[in-house]
Residue frames as qw, qx, qy, qz and C-alpha x, y, z in Angstrom:
[[0.071, -0.230, 0.727, 0.643, -29.29, -8.42, 1.33],
 [0.578, 0.453, 0.450, -0.508, -32.36, -8.20, -0.88],
 [0.124, -0.117, 0.778, 0.604, -32.93, -9.85, -4.25],
 [0.640, 0.201, -0.103, -0.734, -35.86, -9.73, -6.65],
 [0.948, 0.102, -0.271, -0.133, -34.87, -13.26, -7.56],
 [0.568, -0.686, 0.455, -0.012, -32.66, -14.90, -4.96],
 [0.408, 0.552, -0.714, -0.140, -29.55, -16.57, -6.42],
 [0.962, -0.148, -0.130, -0.190, -29.43, -20.31, -6.09],
 [0.778, -0.476, 0.356, 0.204, -26.84, -22.66, -4.69],
 [0.675, -0.035, 0.457, 0.578, -23.53, -22.31, -6.56],
 [0.319, 0.902, 0.259, -0.135, -24.65, -19.02, -8.13],
 [0.664, 0.290, 0.144, 0.674, -22.22, -17.71, -10.77],
 [0.013, -0.853, -0.107, -0.511, -23.33, -14.20, -9.93],
 [0.623, -0.774, 0.101, -0.048, -22.30, -14.58, -6.28],
 [0.856, -0.089, 0.160, 0.484, -19.05, -16.21, -7.35],
 [0.429, 0.635, 0.112, 0.633, -18.31, -13.10, -9.41],
 [0.310, -0.892, 0.042, -0.327, -18.76, -10.92, -6.32],
 [0.808, -0.541, 0.186, 0.142, -16.48, -13.13, -4.24],
 [0.818, 0.039, 0.263, 0.509, -13.76, -13.76, -6.82],
 [0.430, 0.558, 0.219, 0.675, -13.67, -10.47, -8.73],
 [0.173, -0.813, -0.029, -0.555, -14.62, -7.99, -5.98],
 [0.699, -0.696, 0.074, -0.147, -14.23, -9.27, -2.43],
 [0.920, -0.134, 0.038, 0.366, -11.05, -11.31, -2.81],
 [0.554, 0.424, -0.029, 0.716, -8.83, -8.64, -4.42],
 [0.192, -0.785, 0.033, -0.589, -10.14, -5.91, -2.12],
 [0.809, -0.584, 0.023, -0.057, -9.67, -7.98, 1.03],
 [0.862, 0.031, -0.005, 0.507, -6.16, -8.97, 0.00],
 [0.330, 0.594, -0.016, 0.734, -5.25, -5.34, -0.74],
 [0.423, -0.779, 0.011, -0.463, -6.73, -4.08, 2.53],
 [0.894, -0.406, -0.029, 0.185, -4.76, -6.65, 4.53],
 [0.693, 0.209, 0.004, 0.690, -1.55, -5.47, 2.88],
 [0.033, 0.729, 0.076, 0.680, -2.59, -1.87, 3.37],
 [0.620, -0.752, -0.039, -0.220, -3.21, -2.21, 7.09],
 [0.869, -0.224, -0.014, 0.440, 0.20, -3.85, 7.59],
 [0.485, 0.405, 0.052, 0.774, 1.88, -0.94, 5.81],
 [0.216, -0.776, -0.095, -0.585, -0.09, 1.69, 7.72],
 [0.781, -0.613, -0.102, 0.056, 0.76, 0.09, 11.07],
 [0.765, -0.128, 0.051, 0.629, 4.46, 0.45, 10.22],
 [0.048, -0.811, -0.021, 0.583, 4.00, 4.01, 8.97],
 [0.300, -0.147, 0.660, 0.673, 5.05, 3.07, 5.45],
 [0.469, 0.599, 0.286, -0.583, 2.73, 5.01, 3.17],
 [0.599, 0.186, 0.597, 0.499, 4.60, 4.17, -0.05],
 [0.201, 0.916, 0.196, -0.286, 4.07, 7.86, -0.84],
 [0.660, 0.150, 0.325, 0.660, 5.94, 9.12, -3.92],
 [0.107, -0.588, -0.033, 0.801, 6.98, 12.70, -4.51],
 [0.063, -0.058, 0.631, 0.771, 6.67, 12.48, -8.29],
 [0.234, -0.418, -0.750, -0.456, 3.01, 11.43, -8.27],
 [0.253, -0.257, 0.387, -0.849, 2.10, 12.73, -4.77],
 [0.843, -0.146, -0.203, -0.477, 0.25, 9.47, -4.35],
 [0.592, -0.399, 0.686, -0.141, 0.71, 6.30, -2.29],
 [0.324, 0.396, -0.751, -0.418, 2.09, 3.73, -4.69],
 [0.290, -0.025, -0.957, -0.022, 0.80, 0.59, -2.93],
 [0.116, 0.448, 0.708, -0.533, -2.28, 1.99, -1.18],
 [0.026, -0.098, -0.552, -0.828, -4.89, 2.66, -3.79],
 [0.543, 0.039, 0.126, -0.829, -8.56, 3.65, -4.14],
 [0.651, 0.049, 0.714, -0.255, -10.94, 0.72, -3.98],
 [0.753, 0.584, 0.121, -0.279, -11.98, 0.85, -7.64],
 [0.309, 0.737, -0.592, -0.105, -8.32, 0.61, -8.72],
 [0.379, -0.345, 0.845, -0.154, -8.00, -2.71, -6.87],
 [0.702, 0.315, 0.605, -0.203, -10.55, -4.32, -9.17],
 [0.381, 0.017, 0.663, 0.644, -9.78, -5.26, -12.76],
 [0.242, 0.245, -0.129, -0.930, -11.38, -2.85, -15.20],
 [0.430, -0.041, -0.712, -0.553, -13.30, -5.55, -16.99],
 [0.329, -0.336, -0.856, 0.216, -14.83, -6.59, -13.67],
 [0.076, 0.033, 0.253, -0.964, -16.37, -3.18, -12.93],
 [0.567, -0.226, -0.420, -0.672, -19.82, -4.35, -14.11],
 [0.665, -0.289, -0.678, 0.125, -19.61, -6.95, -11.35],
 [0.252, -0.087, -0.440, 0.857, -18.60, -4.19, -8.94],
 [0.327, -0.129, -0.108, -0.930, -21.68, -2.19, -9.95],
 [0.685, -0.260, -0.583, -0.351, -23.85, -5.27, -9.47],
 [0.542, -0.187, -0.658, 0.489, -22.30, -5.93, -6.06],
 [0.039, -0.026, -0.281, 0.959, -22.93, -2.33, -4.96],
 [0.474, -0.227, -0.362, -0.770, -26.50, -2.50, -6.23],
 [0.747, -0.335, -0.556, -0.141, -27.19, -5.39, -3.85],
 [0.652, -0.429, -0.362, 0.509, -24.94, -4.14, -1.04],
 [0.195, 0.849, 0.141, 0.471, -25.37, -0.35, -1.22],
 [0.535, -0.839, 0.028, 0.098, -23.86, 0.31, 2.20],
 [0.758, -0.223, 0.263, 0.553, -20.42, -0.52, 0.77],
 [0.415, 0.710, 0.229, 0.521, -20.66, 2.28, -1.78],
 [0.231, -0.935, 0.053, -0.266, -20.41, 4.83, 1.01],
 [0.761, -0.570, 0.248, 0.185, -17.74, 2.85, 2.83],
 [0.758, 0.229, 0.261, 0.551, -15.58, 2.53, -0.27],
 [0.199, 0.828, 0.103, 0.514, -15.90, 6.29, -0.77],
 [0.526, -0.842, 0.102, -0.068, -14.99, 6.86, 2.88],
 [0.842, -0.231, 0.253, 0.417, -11.82, 4.81, 2.40],
 [0.585, 0.472, 0.247, 0.611, -10.85, 6.70, -0.74],
 [0.084, -0.923, -0.061, -0.372, -11.49, 10.06, 0.92],
 [0.676, -0.703, 0.190, 0.111, -9.30, 9.09, 3.88],
 [0.804, 0.045, 0.280, 0.524, -6.58, 7.94, 1.50],
 [0.334, 0.745, 0.168, 0.553, -6.71, 11.30, -0.29],
 [0.386, -0.905, 0.048, -0.170, -6.32, 12.97, 3.12],
 [0.809, -0.399, 0.252, 0.350, -3.17, 10.94, 3.84],
 [0.666, 0.354, 0.285, 0.591, -1.70, 11.81, 0.45],
 [0.070, 0.884, 0.107, 0.450, -2.42, 15.52, 0.92],
 [0.579, -0.806, 0.125, 0.008, -0.93, 15.52, 4.42],
 [0.817, -0.176, 0.288, 0.468, 2.24, 13.77, 3.22],
 [0.488, 0.615, 0.243, 0.569, 2.54, 16.21, 0.34],
 [0.158, -0.936, -0.014, -0.315, 2.30, 19.21, 2.65],
 [0.741, -0.613, 0.198, 0.189, 4.85, 17.72, 5.04],
 [0.770, 0.068, 0.309, 0.554, 7.39, 17.04, 2.31],
 [0.295, 0.777, 0.192, 0.522, 6.88, 20.44, 0.68],
 [0.397, -0.909, 0.055, -0.118, 7.55, 22.02, 4.06],
 [0.806, -0.373, 0.268, 0.374, 10.76, 20.05, 4.45],
 [0.662, 0.334, 0.317, 0.591, 12.05, 20.97, 1.02],
 [0.088, 0.882, 0.132, 0.443, 11.40, 24.68, 1.63],
 [0.603, -0.795, 0.015, 0.070, 13.22, 24.68, 4.97],
 [0.297, 0.811, -0.469, 0.186, 16.75, 26.08, 5.01],
 [0.484, -0.541, 0.647, -0.234, 17.66, 23.95, 8.04],
 [0.908, 0.131, 0.390, -0.077, 16.71, 20.77, 6.15],
 [0.697, 0.693, -0.121, 0.143, 18.77, 21.73, 3.09],
 [0.016, -0.799, 0.547, -0.250, 21.72, 22.58, 5.33],
 [0.703, -0.337, 0.599, -0.181, 21.49, 19.23, 7.08],
 [0.901, 0.391, 0.185, 0.015, 21.41, 17.42, 3.74],
 [0.462, 0.803, -0.309, 0.215, 24.51, 19.29, 2.61],
 [0.320, -0.687, 0.600, -0.255, 26.32, 18.55, 5.88],
 [0.837, -0.113, 0.523, -0.116, 25.60, 14.84, 5.70],
 [0.815, 0.573, 0.038, 0.076, 26.56, 14.65, 2.02],
 [0.205, 0.833, -0.463, 0.222, 29.88, 16.34, 2.73],
 [0.524, -0.499, 0.655, -0.220, 30.58, 13.91, 5.55],
 [0.908, 0.190, 0.361, -0.090, 29.55, 10.95, 3.36],
 [0.678, 0.709, -0.144, 0.128, 31.83, 12.06, 0.51],
 [0.068, -0.779, 0.581, -0.225, 34.74, 12.50, 2.92],
 [0.699, -0.291, 0.627, -0.181, 34.30, 8.87, 3.95],
 [0.854, 0.463, -0.060, -0.230, 34.28, 7.46, 0.40],
 [0.417, 0.634, -0.645, 0.085, 38.06, 6.81, 0.18],
 [0.168, -0.340, 0.839, -0.390, 37.79, 4.69, 3.32],
 [0.610, 0.214, 0.664, -0.376, 34.62, 2.87, 2.30],
 [0.036, 0.252, -0.699, -0.668, 35.13, 1.60, -1.27],
 [0.073, 0.362, 0.922, 0.114, 31.80, -0.24, -1.17],
 [0.140, 0.682, 0.410, -0.589, 29.94, 3.05, -0.77],
 [0.485, 0.559, 0.490, 0.460, 28.61, 4.37, -4.11],
 [0.186, -0.131, 0.028, 0.973, 29.44, 7.90, -5.23],
 [0.167, 0.691, 0.674, -0.201, 26.24, 9.97, -5.13],
 [0.140, -0.381, 0.161, 0.900, 27.56, 12.92, -7.11],
 [0.058, -0.123, -0.676, -0.724, 25.40, 12.23, -10.17],
 [0.319, -0.596, -0.696, -0.245, 22.19, 12.28, -8.07],
 [0.286, -0.131, -0.443, 0.840, 23.14, 15.04, -5.65],
 [0.232, -0.128, -0.106, -0.958, 20.35, 17.40, -6.78],
 [0.645, -0.282, -0.519, -0.485, 17.69, 14.77, -6.11],
 [0.443, -0.031, -0.788, 0.426, 18.92, 13.69, -2.70],
 [0.193, -0.025, 0.426, -0.883, 16.88, 16.21, -0.66],
 [0.682, -0.001, -0.221, -0.697, 13.71, 14.95, -2.35],
 [0.692, 0.026, -0.721, -0.029, 14.66, 11.34, -1.73],
 [0.230, 0.022, -0.719, 0.656, 15.36, 11.99, 1.94],
 [0.404, -0.018, 0.200, -0.893, 12.10, 13.87, 2.37],
 [0.752, 0.010, -0.446, -0.484, 10.28, 10.93, 0.80],
 [0.534, 0.037, -0.795, 0.286, 12.03, 8.50, 3.17],
 [0.027, -0.020, 0.568, -0.823, 10.91, 10.59, 6.12],
 [0.587, -0.007, -0.068, -0.806, 7.32, 10.77, 4.93],
 [0.829, 0.032, -0.485, -0.276, 7.30, 6.98, 4.63],
 [0.679, -0.605, 0.358, -0.215, 9.01, 6.36, 7.99],
 [0.885, 0.349, -0.290, 0.108, 11.79, 4.48, 6.18],
 [0.579, -0.745, 0.330, 0.029, 14.24, 3.38, 8.84],
 [0.467, -0.353, 0.706, 0.397, 16.26, 1.26, 6.44],
 [0.594, 0.565, -0.239, -0.521, 16.42, 0.60, 2.71],
 [0.973, 0.152, 0.165, 0.056, 16.94, -2.52, 0.61],
 [0.607, -0.468, 0.375, 0.522, 20.62, -3.14, -0.10],
 [0.544, 0.330, 0.525, 0.565, 20.23, -2.67, -3.85],
 [0.074, 0.963, 0.261, 0.015, 19.13, 0.97, -3.41],
 [0.523, 0.548, -0.149, 0.636, 21.76, 3.53, -4.41],
 [0.207, -0.707, 0.218, -0.640, 21.00, 5.43, -1.18],
 [0.858, -0.335, -0.389, -0.001, 21.32, 2.35, 1.04],
 [0.669, -0.033, -0.353, 0.653, 24.74, 3.19, 2.52],
 [0.024, 0.390, -0.080, 0.917, 23.96, 6.89, 2.93],
 [0.600, -0.502, -0.177, -0.597, 20.66, 6.23, 4.70],
 [0.836, -0.252, -0.442, 0.207, 22.23, 3.57, 6.90],
 [0.488, 0.069, -0.313, 0.812, 24.68, 6.22, 8.15],
 [0.003, 0.091, -0.118, 0.989, 22.37, 9.23, 8.50],
 [0.379, -0.487, -0.662, -0.426, 18.78, 8.02, 8.83],
 [0.481, -0.535, -0.573, 0.393, 18.89, 8.44, 12.60],
 [0.233, -0.213, -0.070, 0.946, 20.06, 12.04, 12.29],
 [0.202, -0.181, -0.416, -0.868, 17.28, 13.03, 9.92],
 [0.482, -0.484, -0.696, -0.221, 14.56, 11.13, 11.78],
 [0.438, -0.468, -0.490, 0.590, 15.57, 12.74, 15.07],
 [0.146, -0.268, 0.003, 0.952, 15.85, 16.27, 13.66],
 [0.283, 0.117, -0.348, -0.886, 13.12, 16.27, 11.03],
 [0.161, -0.304, -0.935, -0.088, 10.71, 13.47, 11.91],
 [0.104, -0.719, -0.601, 0.334, 8.83, 16.09, 13.85],
 [0.204, -0.103, 0.193, 0.954, 9.80, 19.01, 11.64],
 [0.369, -0.154, -0.214, -0.891, 6.96, 21.48, 11.19],
 [0.141, -0.001, 0.911, -0.388, 5.29, 19.56, 13.97],
 [0.574, 0.340, 0.322, -0.671, 1.75, 20.39, 12.92],
 [0.628, 0.459, -0.445, -0.444, 2.35, 19.02, 9.39],
 [0.267, 0.272, -0.922, 0.070, 4.06, 15.88, 10.68],
 [0.295, 0.097, 0.774, -0.552, 1.37, 15.25, 13.28],
 [0.640, 0.373, 0.030, -0.671, -1.26, 15.68, 10.58],
 [0.515, 0.347, -0.741, -0.255, 0.35, 12.85, 8.58],
 [0.075, 0.072, -0.940, 0.326, 0.16, 10.60, 11.65],
 [0.440, 0.242, 0.496, -0.709, -3.43, 11.57, 12.39],
 [0.660, 0.406, -0.238, -0.586, -4.56, 10.97, 8.81],
 [0.374, 0.303, -0.873, -0.073, -2.68, 7.68, 8.71],
 [0.121, 0.049, 0.875, -0.466, -4.44, 6.46, 11.85],
 [0.570, 0.334, 0.212, -0.720, -7.81, 7.51, 10.42],
 [0.633, 0.388, -0.526, -0.414, -7.19, 5.50, 7.26],
 [0.182, 0.214, -0.944, 0.174, -5.91, 2.54, 9.28],
 [0.358, 0.142, 0.697, -0.604, -9.12, 2.43, 11.32],
 [0.659, 0.418, -0.019, -0.624, -11.31, 2.63, 8.22],
 [0.519, 0.428, -0.700, -0.238, -9.29, 0.04, 6.29],
 [0.006, 0.172, -0.938, 0.302, -9.09, -2.40, 9.19],
 [0.483, 0.238, 0.598, -0.594, -12.85, -2.38, 9.86],
 [0.649, 0.476, -0.217, -0.553, -13.68, -2.53, 6.16],
 [0.349, 0.366, -0.858, -0.093, -11.47, -5.58, 5.77],
 [0.190, 0.008, 0.881, -0.434, -13.14, -7.31, 8.74],
 [0.568, 0.373, 0.357, -0.640, -16.63, -6.61, 7.41],
 [0.607, 0.491, -0.444, -0.440, -15.82, -7.74, 3.87],
 [0.173, 0.258, -0.947, 0.076, -14.30, -10.96, 5.20],
 [0.361, 0.162, 0.749, -0.532, -17.47, -11.59, 7.22],
 [0.639, 0.471, 0.025, -0.607, -19.60, -10.98, 4.14],
 [0.448, 0.442, -0.731, -0.263, -17.47, -13.34, 2.08],
 [0.045, -0.099, 0.959, -0.263, -17.82, -16.08, 4.68],
 [0.508, 0.319, 0.511, -0.616, -21.57, -15.60, 4.76],
 [0.611, 0.518, -0.257, -0.540, -21.82, -15.80, 0.96],
 [0.344, 0.359, -0.857, -0.135, -19.71, -18.91, 0.57],
 [0.181, 0.050, 0.901, -0.390, -21.73, -20.66, 3.26],
 [0.525, 0.408, 0.378, -0.644, -25.15, -19.56, 2.06],
 [0.683, 0.572, -0.181, -0.416, -24.51, -20.29, -1.62],
 [0.893, -0.155, 0.407, 0.111, -22.16, -23.23, -1.11],
 [0.650, 0.721, -0.141, 0.194, -19.30, -21.90, -3.20],
 [0.778, -0.147, -0.163, 0.589, -15.55, -22.06, -2.56],
 [0.218, -0.874, -0.085, 0.425, -13.88, -18.90, -1.28],
 [0.007, 0.652, -0.512, -0.560, -11.55, -18.93, -4.31],
 [0.792, 0.404, -0.259, -0.377, -11.79, -20.53, -7.75],
 [0.709, -0.307, 0.633, 0.058, -10.71, -24.15, -7.89],
 [0.304, 0.507, -0.649, -0.479, -8.79, -25.34, -10.92],
 [0.944, 0.065, -0.089, -0.310, -10.11, -28.56, -12.41],
 [0.713, -0.452, 0.518, 0.136, -7.98, -31.55, -11.44],
 [0.228, 0.589, -0.663, -0.402, -5.31, -32.60, -13.90],
 [0.944, 0.137, -0.166, -0.249, -5.93, -35.80, -15.80],
 [0.591, -0.548, 0.589, 0.047, -3.78, -38.60, -14.43],
 [0.768, 0.543, -0.299, -0.163, -2.17, -39.67, -17.70],
 [0.965, -0.148, -0.029, 0.214, 0.23, -42.61, -17.50],
 [0.626, 0.447, -0.158, 0.619, 3.22, -40.52, -18.62],
 [0.129, -0.695, 0.232, -0.668, 2.66, -38.21, -15.61],
 [0.831, -0.479, 0.100, -0.265, 2.42, -41.06, -13.13],
 [0.091, 0.669, -0.731, 0.099, 5.80, -42.17, -11.81],
 [0.582, -0.199, 0.740, -0.273, 4.30, -45.40, -10.51],
 [0.832, 0.433, -0.010, -0.347, 3.28, -46.59, -13.99],
 [0.498, -0.367, 0.739, 0.266, 5.18, -49.68, -15.13],
 [0.590, 0.520, -0.351, -0.508, 5.59, -50.57, -18.76]]
Protein backbone atom coordinates (compact mmCIF):
# COMPACT_ATOMS: atom_id res chain seq x y z
CA UNK A 1 0.00 0.00 0.00
CA UNK A 2 1.53 3.27 -1.15
CA UNK A 3 0.47 6.80 -0.24
CA UNK A 4 1.80 10.18 -1.31
CA UNK A 5 0.78 11.33 2.15
CA UNK A 6 0.31 8.48 4.59
CA UNK A 7 -2.97 8.66 6.55
CA UNK A 8 -2.60 9.21 10.24
CA UNK A 9 -3.95 7.37 13.23
CA UNK A 10 -7.76 7.33 13.21
CA UNK A 11 -7.86 8.40 9.55
CA UNK A 12 -11.37 9.20 8.30
CA UNK A 13 -10.28 8.17 4.84
CA UNK A 14 -9.32 4.68 6.02
CA UNK A 15 -12.53 4.46 8.02
CA UNK A 16 -14.44 5.12 4.81
CA UNK A 17 -12.70 2.18 3.13
CA UNK A 18 -13.45 -0.13 6.05
CA UNK A 19 -17.03 0.94 6.74
CA UNK A 20 -18.33 1.74 3.25
CA UNK A 21 -16.35 -0.74 1.14
CA UNK A 22 -14.82 -3.65 3.04
CA UNK A 23 -17.57 -4.33 5.55
CA UNK A 24 -20.50 -4.63 3.12
CA UNK A 25 -18.46 -6.61 0.60
CA UNK A 26 -17.12 -9.03 3.23
CA UNK A 27 -20.60 -9.57 4.68
CA UNK A 28 -22.05 -10.23 1.21
CA UNK A 29 -19.24 -12.61 0.26
CA UNK A 30 -19.73 -14.63 3.45
CA UNK A 31 -23.42 -15.01 2.63
CA UNK A 32 -22.58 -15.79 -0.97
CA UNK A 33 -20.16 -18.58 -0.12
CA UNK A 34 -22.73 -20.21 2.18
CA UNK A 35 -25.29 -20.18 -0.61
CA UNK A 36 -22.87 -21.51 -3.20
CA UNK A 37 -21.81 -24.37 -0.94
CA UNK A 38 -25.45 -25.47 -0.73
CA UNK A 39 -25.96 -25.04 -4.47
CA UNK A 40 -28.54 -22.31 -3.95
CA UNK A 41 -27.83 -19.75 -6.65
CA UNK A 42 -30.98 -17.69 -6.02
CA UNK A 43 -31.22 -17.63 -9.83
CA UNK A 44 -34.47 -16.19 -11.20
CA UNK A 45 -35.96 -17.03 -14.57
CA UNK A 46 -37.56 -13.62 -15.04
CA UNK A 47 -34.30 -11.67 -14.72
CA UNK A 48 -31.89 -14.53 -15.57
CA UNK A 49 -29.81 -13.24 -12.68
CA UNK A 50 -28.92 -14.46 -9.20
CA UNK A 51 -31.09 -12.46 -6.84
CA UNK A 52 -28.85 -12.60 -3.75
CA UNK A 53 -25.44 -12.99 -5.39
CA UNK A 54 -24.54 -9.70 -6.97
CA UNK A 55 -21.62 -7.92 -8.67
CA UNK A 56 -19.25 -6.24 -6.25
CA UNK A 57 -20.18 -2.68 -7.20
CA UNK A 58 -23.85 -3.41 -6.45
CA UNK A 59 -22.94 -4.35 -2.88
CA UNK A 60 -21.75 -0.80 -2.19
CA UNK A 61 -24.13 2.11 -1.72
CA UNK A 62 -24.16 4.35 -4.77
CA UNK A 63 -23.17 7.43 -2.81
CA UNK A 64 -20.11 5.55 -1.54
CA UNK A 65 -18.69 4.85 -5.01
CA UNK A 66 -16.21 7.74 -4.73
CA UNK A 67 -14.80 5.92 -1.72
CA UNK A 68 -14.70 2.73 -3.80
CA UNK A 69 -12.70 4.55 -6.48
CA UNK A 70 -10.35 5.90 -3.82
CA UNK A 71 -9.93 2.43 -2.32
CA UNK A 72 -9.13 0.94 -5.74
CA UNK A 73 -6.66 3.72 -6.47
CA UNK A 74 -4.65 2.72 -3.40
CA UNK A 75 -5.28 -1.04 -3.71
CA UNK A 76 -5.33 -1.58 -7.50
CA UNK A 77 -4.98 -5.35 -7.27
CA UNK A 78 -8.59 -5.56 -6.07
CA UNK A 79 -9.87 -3.93 -9.24
CA UNK A 80 -8.93 -7.04 -11.20
CA UNK A 81 -10.15 -9.36 -8.48
CA UNK A 82 -13.54 -7.66 -8.28
CA UNK A 83 -13.82 -7.98 -12.06
CA UNK A 84 -12.84 -11.65 -11.82
CA UNK A 85 -15.64 -12.23 -9.33
CA UNK A 86 -18.20 -10.46 -11.50
CA UNK A 87 -17.10 -12.37 -14.59
CA UNK A 88 -17.43 -15.69 -12.74
CA UNK A 89 -20.88 -14.66 -11.52
CA UNK A 90 -21.93 -13.88 -15.09
CA UNK A 91 -20.70 -17.36 -16.05
CA UNK A 92 -22.90 -18.96 -13.39
CA UNK A 93 -25.93 -16.98 -14.52
CA UNK A 94 -25.38 -17.92 -18.16
CA UNK A 95 -24.92 -21.61 -17.30
CA UNK A 96 -28.11 -21.65 -15.20
CA UNK A 97 -30.01 -19.91 -18.00
CA UNK A 98 -28.89 -22.48 -20.57
CA UNK A 99 -29.78 -25.37 -18.23
CA UNK A 100 -33.29 -24.06 -17.55
CA UNK A 101 -33.94 -23.25 -21.20
CA UNK A 102 -32.96 -26.82 -22.05
CA UNK A 103 -35.37 -28.18 -19.48
CA UNK A 104 -38.27 -26.08 -20.69
CA UNK A 105 -37.72 -27.17 -24.30
CA UNK A 106 -37.62 -30.87 -23.40
CA UNK A 107 -40.76 -32.89 -24.09
CA UNK A 108 -39.87 -35.38 -21.34
CA UNK A 109 -39.73 -32.58 -18.76
CA UNK A 110 -43.10 -31.17 -19.82
CA UNK A 111 -44.60 -34.66 -19.70
CA UNK A 112 -43.26 -35.25 -16.21
CA UNK A 113 -44.70 -31.93 -15.04
CA UNK A 114 -48.10 -32.87 -16.45
CA UNK A 115 -47.97 -36.33 -14.85
CA UNK A 116 -47.13 -34.95 -11.42
CA UNK A 117 -49.78 -32.23 -11.67
CA UNK A 118 -52.44 -34.78 -12.56
CA UNK A 119 -51.43 -36.93 -9.61
CA UNK A 120 -51.39 -33.89 -7.30
CA UNK A 121 -54.86 -32.78 -8.41
CA UNK A 122 -56.21 -36.30 -7.90
CA UNK A 123 -55.02 -36.11 -4.30
CA UNK A 124 -56.65 -32.74 -3.53
CA UNK A 125 -59.96 -34.18 -2.22
CA UNK A 126 -58.01 -36.22 0.31
CA UNK A 127 -55.63 -33.43 1.30
CA UNK A 128 -57.73 -30.33 2.03
CA UNK A 129 -54.66 -28.42 3.20
CA UNK A 130 -53.12 -28.67 -0.28
CA UNK A 131 -53.75 -25.52 -2.36
CA UNK A 132 -55.32 -25.79 -5.80
CA UNK A 133 -52.67 -24.87 -8.39
CA UNK A 134 -55.04 -24.51 -11.33
CA UNK A 135 -54.64 -20.73 -11.58
CA UNK A 136 -50.84 -21.02 -11.89
CA UNK A 137 -50.66 -24.19 -13.97
CA UNK A 138 -49.02 -22.48 -16.97
CA UNK A 139 -46.18 -21.17 -14.81
CA UNK A 140 -45.46 -24.39 -12.96
CA UNK A 141 -42.88 -25.78 -15.46
CA UNK A 142 -40.88 -22.56 -15.12
CA UNK A 143 -41.10 -22.67 -11.33
CA UNK A 144 -39.93 -26.29 -11.23
CA UNK A 145 -37.05 -25.55 -13.59
CA UNK A 146 -36.02 -22.67 -11.34
CA UNK A 147 -36.15 -24.93 -8.27
CA UNK A 148 -33.88 -27.42 -10.01
CA UNK A 149 -31.39 -24.76 -11.05
CA UNK A 150 -31.21 -23.60 -7.44
CA UNK A 151 -30.97 -27.11 -5.97
CA UNK A 152 -34.12 -26.42 -3.92
CA UNK A 153 -34.81 -29.57 -1.95
CA UNK A 154 -37.57 -27.97 0.08
CA UNK A 155 -39.52 -24.72 0.12
CA UNK A 156 -40.75 -22.43 2.89
CA UNK A 157 -44.24 -23.40 4.08
CA UNK A 158 -45.80 -20.14 2.91
CA UNK A 159 -44.94 -20.86 -0.74
CA UNK A 160 -47.91 -21.86 -2.89
CA UNK A 161 -45.80 -24.70 -4.34
CA UNK A 162 -44.73 -26.01 -0.92
CA UNK A 163 -47.00 -29.08 -0.84
CA UNK A 164 -46.43 -29.93 -4.50
CA UNK A 165 -42.65 -29.74 -4.18
CA UNK A 166 -42.70 -31.71 -0.96
CA UNK A 167 -44.41 -34.55 -2.84
CA UNK A 168 -42.49 -34.48 -6.13
CA UNK A 169 -39.12 -32.80 -5.58
CA UNK A 170 -37.37 -36.15 -5.35
CA UNK A 171 -38.84 -37.30 -8.65
CA UNK A 172 -37.69 -34.21 -10.53
CA UNK A 173 -34.27 -34.08 -8.90
CA UNK A 174 -33.64 -37.73 -9.72
CA UNK A 175 -34.86 -37.50 -13.31
CA UNK A 176 -33.83 -33.97 -14.27
CA UNK A 177 -31.08 -32.94 -11.87
CA UNK A 178 -28.70 -34.33 -14.44
CA UNK A 179 -30.88 -33.59 -17.45
CA UNK A 180 -28.85 -32.47 -20.45
CA UNK A 181 -25.86 -33.60 -18.45
CA UNK A 182 -23.41 -31.24 -20.09
CA UNK A 183 -25.57 -28.20 -19.24
CA UNK A 184 -26.14 -29.34 -15.66
CA UNK A 185 -22.47 -30.16 -15.13
CA UNK A 186 -21.59 -26.73 -16.48
CA UNK A 187 -23.74 -25.11 -13.78
CA UNK A 188 -21.86 -27.09 -11.13
CA UNK A 189 -18.46 -26.27 -12.62
CA UNK A 190 -19.23 -22.55 -12.85
CA UNK A 191 -20.63 -22.56 -9.32
CA UNK A 192 -17.44 -24.12 -7.95
CA UNK A 193 -15.33 -21.58 -9.84
CA UNK A 194 -17.27 -18.71 -8.32
CA UNK A 195 -17.13 -20.31 -4.87
CA UNK A 196 -13.34 -20.52 -5.03
CA UNK A 197 -13.01 -16.90 -6.14
CA UNK A 198 -15.50 -15.58 -3.57
CA UNK A 199 -14.02 -17.57 -0.70
CA UNK A 200 -10.45 -16.39 -1.32
CA UNK A 201 -11.56 -12.82 -1.95
CA UNK A 202 -13.41 -12.79 1.36
CA UNK A 203 -10.35 -14.13 3.21
CA UNK A 204 -8.06 -11.52 1.66
CA UNK A 205 -10.43 -8.62 2.31
CA UNK A 206 -10.81 -9.71 5.93
CA UNK A 207 -7.02 -9.79 6.29
CA UNK A 208 -6.76 -6.31 4.78
CA UNK A 209 -9.43 -5.00 7.12
CA UNK A 210 -7.61 -6.39 10.14
CA UNK A 211 -4.37 -4.81 8.98
CA UNK A 212 -6.02 -1.42 8.49
CA UNK A 213 -7.79 -1.34 11.84
CA UNK A 214 -4.56 -2.26 13.60
CA UNK A 215 -2.30 0.09 11.69
CA UNK A 216 -4.63 3.10 11.90
CA UNK A 217 -6.15 2.27 15.28
CA UNK A 218 -9.77 2.39 14.18
CA UNK A 219 -12.68 0.13 15.14
CA UNK A 220 -13.75 -2.49 12.62
CA UNK A 221 -17.26 -1.00 12.57
CA UNK A 222 -18.64 2.42 13.51
CA UNK A 223 -19.34 2.89 17.19
CA UNK A 224 -22.41 4.86 18.20
CA UNK A 225 -21.75 7.51 20.82
CA UNK A 226 -22.85 6.40 24.28
CA UNK A 227 -26.29 7.49 25.38
CA UNK A 228 -26.44 10.17 28.05
CA UNK A 229 -27.39 8.66 31.39
CA UNK A 230 -30.32 10.94 32.19
CA UNK A 231 -32.05 10.35 35.52
CA UNK A 232 -35.35 9.39 33.87
CA UNK A 233 -33.57 6.55 32.04
CA UNK A 234 -31.88 5.23 35.16
CA UNK A 235 -34.05 2.79 37.09
CA UNK A 236 -31.85 3.16 40.16
CA UNK A 237 -32.60 6.87 40.53
CA UNK A 238 -34.56 7.69 43.69
CA UNK A 239 -36.64 10.80 44.03
